[in-house]
N, C-alpha and C positions, 0 to 999 in steps of 0.2 A: 653145358646145358642150362644150368641155373643162372649163369651170367647172361646167357642169351635171353631167357625169360624175363629177368630184371630189366634188361635194356628195352624189351618189348613193351612192358608195362609203363615204363617211364615215357616212351614215345607216345603211347595211347593217352596218358595224362596230358601230355604237352598238346596233343591234338584237340583234346576236350577243353583246354584252358581258353578262357575268354571273358569279356565284360560286355554287358548291355545295360540299357537304362529304360525306364518307362514312368509314366505318371498315371494316377487313377482317373484323371480328367484333364483335358486341355482347355476347357471353357468353364469359368466360374463367375459368380457374382462377387462384388467387392465384399471382403470380410470372410468369405469361405476359405476352407483349408485345401491344399493340394498336397498329395502324398507322392513324393519322388523316390523311386526304388532303383538300386543298383543290383544287378544280378551277376554274380562273379562265380566262375567255375575254375577251380585249380587247387593245388595242394598247399601252397604257401601264398598267402595274400597279405599285402601291406595296405591297410585301410587308409583311405584319403581323409584328410582333415577338412571337413565341410562345416562352416559356421553360418554362412548365408547362402541363400539361393534366390536369384532374381532380385537381389538387393534387400531381401527381407530376412530377418533372423530366423533361425531354426527354432520351432516351438518344441518339437519332441523328436526323438530317434528311437529306432528299434532294430533288432538284427534276428536273423534265423539262419540256421545251418542244417543242411540235408546231405546225406551220403547216398550215392547211387552206384549200383554195380551193372554195367553193361558189358555183355560177353565176357564176364570174368574180370573186367577192369573196374577198379574202384575210383570214383571221383567225388569231390566235395563241392556242394553248391552253397554259396552264401548270398543272402538277400539282406541289404542294408536299406532301411527306409527312413526318410526324413519328412516331417510335416512342416509346412510354412504357409503363410497367408500373404500372397502378393497383392499390392495395392493398385497396380496398373498393368497394362499389357507388357509382357516381357519375354525374354528368351532365356531358357536355362542353359547355362554355359556348358562347355565340354569339360569333364573332369578326367584326370589322369589316375589310373589305378595300376599298381605293380602286382602282377600275378606270376608266381614261379620265376621271378627274376626278369620278367619281360614287362615293359610298360605298355598298357593298353589305354585307349581314350574312348569316352562315351560320346554319343551323338548329342547335338543340340536339339532342344524341344521348345516349341512356341507355346506360350500360355496366353489366353485371352481373358481379360477381366472386364465384366460388364457392370454397369451401375446397378445397385440392388433394386429389385422390383418388389412390389407389394400388391397382392390381390386383395379385393375388398372382403372376400369371405375366408381370409387366412385365419388360422387358429390364433396367431399373435400379430399384433400390429403396433407400430410406433408412429406418432404424428406430432409435428411441430406447427404451431399457429402463432401469429403475431397480431396485435391489435393496430399496428401501424406498419406501413411500407416505406414511407418517407418521414424523416424527422431531423431535428437539429442536434448538433454536438451537445451533449449534456442533458438532452430532453429524455425523461424517464418514459419507458413503455413496458408492457407485459408480454412475456414469451410463455406460452402454454404448451406443455408437454403432456400428451395423452398416450397411455399404454393400454391396449385393448386385448383381453384374453377371452377367447370364446368359451362360453359356459360348457363344461364337460371335457374340455381339452386337458391333457395330462402334462404337467410340468414338475419334474422332480426337483430342479434346482434352476437358478438363474443368476446371471452376472450382468450388471447394468453399467454402461459407459455413457456419461452425460454428453450432450452436444458441445462441441468446441466453441468457445465465445471469445476469441481473440479480437481485441479492439473494443470490447464492452466491459464495463464495470458492473459486477453483480451486487446490487444493494440488498436484495432480499430473496430468499427461496422458501416458498410456503411448504407446510406439512402436506403430505400426500392425502388426497381425498378420493374415496372410492364410492362408486355408484353403478347401478345397472342401466344398460342402454341397448335396446335391440339385440338381446341375446349374448351380450358381452359384459364382463366385468371391467369397468374402466377405472384406471388410476390416473388422477390428474395432479400435476405439480405446476405451480406458476412461479416464474422467475421475474423479478423486477430488475430491468437493465438500463444502463445509461451508456450511449455510444461515446467513445473517446477520440475517434478519428473521423475525418470527413471522407466522402467518397462511397463507393459501394462496399459494404461490409458484409461478410458472409458468416452465417451461423451454421456450423457443420452438422453432419448427421449424429443422432443419438444412436446407440446400438445396445441390444440386449441379446445375451446368449441364453438359450433355453436348452435344458437337458431333459430328454424324454426317454422312455423305455424303448428298447429295440432288441432284436435277436441277431445272432451271428452263427454262421456254420463253423464248427470246429473241424480239426484234422481228420476226424473219423466220420464226418457227414452228419453229426448231430447239431441241434439248435440250442445254443446257449443264450441266456438273457444278458444284455449289455446296456449301456447307456450311450445315447447319441446326442451330441450337441449340434445346435443349429443357430446361425446368427440371423437376427432381424434388425433392419435399419429404418430410421425415420427419413423423412425428406429434409432437404436443405432449404435455407432461407436467405434471400439477398435483400438487404435494406440499403436504401439511399439516404446517406447522412449528409446534411447541408451545413455550411458554416454559419455562425451567428454574426449579426452586424458588428462592425468595428467598435471596440470599446466597451462591449458587453460580454459578461462571463456567465450570467445567470439566465435560465430559460424556464418558463413554466407559468404558473398562475398562483400568485401569493397574496397573503394578507399579513399585516404586522401590527402588533399591540404591545403596549408597555404598561405593566402593572406595578403598583406599590401600595403599601398599607397605610402610609401616612405622608403628610407634606410638611410636617413640623418635627424637628429633631433638636436635641440639645447640642451644644458645641462639642465637636470631636466624637459625636455619637454616630456609629455606622448606619447608613440608610441603604436598605436592600431593595434592588429594582430587578424585575424579570422582563426580558424581551422575548417575545414569542412570534415566530414566523410560521404560518400554516399554509399548506397548499401542495400542489404537485409540481415537482421540478427538481433541479440538482441542488438540493439543500446542502450537500457536502461541500459545495464550493463557496458558501457564504463565509465571510471573515468576521472577526470579532467586531461587536458594535461599541467598543470602549471609546468614549469621547474624550477630548481634551478640554478641561475647564480650568481657567487660571485660579490658583490658590485653593484647588480642591484635589484631594487624593482620590483616584479612581482605581478600582481593582475589578478585573474581569475573570470569571471562571471559564473553564473549558466548555465549548459549545456541546450541547447534547441533542441527539436526533433519535426520535422514536416514530417510526412510520412516517407519516406526512406532516410531522410537527417538529420544529426546531426551537430550542429554548436556550437562553444564556442569562446567567445572573450577574448583575453589576452591583458594586458596593461603592458608595460615596462617603467621604469623610471631610468635613469642612469646619471652619471656625466662624464663618460669616454666611449671610444669606447668599444663595446661588440659584441658578436655573439649569435644569437638565435640558440640553438643546434637542431639537428634533432629530430622531435617528432615522436614516434614510436607506432605502433599498431599491436599486435600479436593476431592471431585468427586462428580457424580451418576453412579451405576452404572447403565449402560444395560441391563444384564441383570436385576438385582434390583429396579431402579426405586427405589433408596434412596440416601441421601447417605452416602458412605464417607470415612473419613480413613485414609490409609496413612502409615507413618513408618519412618525408618531408626532404628537403635539408637544410643544415646549411646556415644561412643568416647573413652576417656581417653588423653591423649597425655603421655608423659614427656619432660621437657626436661632434657638433661644439660648439665653445665657452667654451670648457671644462676647468676646473680648473687644473693647473699643479699639478702633484702629489708631495706631500711633502714627502722627504726622511726622514726616521726615524733615527736620529742620537743621540747617547748617549755619552755625555761628562763625562769623568772621572775626578773627582775632584782631583786636585793636593794636595798632602799632604803638609801641612805647614812646612817650614823649620825652625828648631829651632837652632839658633846660640848660642853657649856657649861662653859667654863673660869672658874673663880672666881679673880680676880686675888689673888695672895698679897701682892704688894708693888706699889707704884705705880712704873711705869717712867717715868722722866723723859726724854721724847723728843718730838720734834715730831710731833703726831698727824696732821697733813696730810701730811707726808712719808711716814709709814708707810702711809697709805691708798693713795697713788698707787703706792708700791712694790708693794703687794699686788695692785692692779689690773693692773699691768704684768706681774707674774709669772703671774697667772691667764691673761691674754691669750696670753702666750707658750706656756703649757701647752696651752691649747686649740688654738692653731694647730699645735703639734707633733703632737697627737692627730689632727687632721684630715688633715695631710699623710701621716700613717702609714696611715690608713684609706682615702685617696683611691684608691690603686692597687687595693686590695681591692674597692672599690665598682665601679670601672670594670671589673675582671676579672669580678665577679659579673654585672654588667649584660651584658657581652659574652658571658659564658658562657650567660646565659638566652636571649638573642636569636640569637647567632651559632651556638651549638651546637644542631643540629636535635634530637638525642635528648633533651637536657635541656629544651628548649623544648617538645617533644612531650609529655614527662612532666608538665610544669606545666599544659599545656592540657587534659590528659585529664580533670581534675577538673571542667571546665565543658563537656564535649562535648555537652551537651543544647542549648546555644546553637547556632543554625544557622550563624552566622559562624565560631564556633570549630570546629564540625564540618568545615566546608570547609577551614580551615587544617590540621586534623588529617589529612584525607585527602591533602592535598598533601605534607605532611611524611612520612607513611607511604610514599607512593610514591617520594619522593626518597631515603628511607633504605633501603628494602628492595627497590626495583626499579631503582635507579640512574637514576631519572627526574630531569630538571633543571628542573622547573616552578618558576616564580617566585611567591614569596609576595606577596600584596597588602600592601605596606608600610603603607599608610594603615589597612587593616582590622586588621592586626597591632597597630599603634600604639594604635588605639582599644580593642582587646580587652585589651592589657596595662594600659591606664589604667583600663578599666571594672572589672576584677577585681583591680586593684592587684598585678599580678604583676611582681616585680622581676627 
C-alpha cells in the first residue's frame, strides 16, 4: 500500500512539472528595464546559466520559491527573474531548463523598443542645443546641455550619463549654472567642442536616472515604501562637418602679437620674446613659432593655451646684431570664408659689447726656392761622409720642428673639441646635416641655459672626421 502511494505522489509531481516564461512588458522606451521571469514547477530543478538576454547584459537577478499542496500532493514552484535594458527591437530566445530529469524549453517573446519621448510638462527633462548646425573640421562650437526639474518634484537620487561625443574633441566643460525658468529649476552646462572628422557627425543622447519614492504590495497585501528608478533622455543632434581648403589646418578668427621689453642686449645675453595668438578657433593645432636665424641660438618653450588665448615664449642669444623675422599664421577665416595670413613685424635687435667679426683669411704657402749652386772649385772630401752628415742634420731639424709644433697641435685639437663655443662655431657651417644639427642644439643648451647634456662622442667623432674638422 505504501509503495503504491509513493508511486502515486511521484506521478502527480511529474504531471505538475513544467516551465513557462513571461515579461512585465513587451513595449518599452529606450533605456527602460524589462523583467524576464522563468516559472518552474518541479522537485529537482537545474537552473539555466543566463548572462545576456536580447544581446544585453543582465543587470540584476532574483529568485523566489513557493510550495503548494493540491489534493494532498506537494509541489514546488520556482520563479527566476532577470532585469535587462534592451537597446533595440529584439526577440527573447528560447531557454532550456532541466526539471526532474526532463529538459523543457521556454517560448520566444518579442520586445519592442521605441525612441524615448519627452513631454513638455514632465517632472524632469534633458535638452541638447548647438549654436551651429554646419561647421568645418577643427572649428570650435558650443554644445549646451539643459536639465530641467519641475519645482516640487521629488528626487531622492540621480545618476547622470553625458552625451556620447565620438568624433569631437572636448576642449572645455563649464561648471554647472542653476537658475529658475517657468516653474523649473534649470541646470546648464556648456561644452566647447571641435569636430575631428568630416561628414554628418552625431552627438548621442544624454541620460539621467531619477530615483523617486514609491510603494509596493507585499505578500500579505500590505503597502511597503520603496524606491523606483526612471530614465530620462535628451534629444540627439546631427552636425554637418565640412573639410577645410587644401593646405590649411587652422580655422577661426585670430590676431597675433609679439611683445618684448627691450631691443638692445649685451653679447650672449638672453632676450625673451612672447608670441600671443587670440581668437576663436583650433588653437591646439598651432605649431611652434621658433624661427631659424643664422648665428643666433633660439629656444622655444611649450605652447600654453588658456581659453581663447595662446602664448609661447621664445629666447634669443647672439653675439652680433640680428633681426627677429616676421612670424606668420595662415588660417581659414570663418567669417569671410577666405584663407588669410597674419604676421608680426620684423624687429631689429642691437647687440652691445659684441665681439668683432674675424675675417677668414687663407695664406698660401710660398714654394721654397731651390738654388742650383755651380761648384767653383772641387772640394776634396769623402763624398759618402758628407752625404750621411747631411741626412743626420736634416733628421735632427725635422724632429726639432715636430717637437715644437706638437703642443700647438694638441692644444688646437683640445680647443676644437673641449671648448664648446669654438666647437659650436666650427659646426655651424654644416648645420644642414641632421646629426650636426642635433650636436648644435645640445651645445647651445649647454652654453646658454647651463644644461649638462652629454654629447654623443661616437657621433661627434664621425662628424669631425666626415667634414675634416680639426
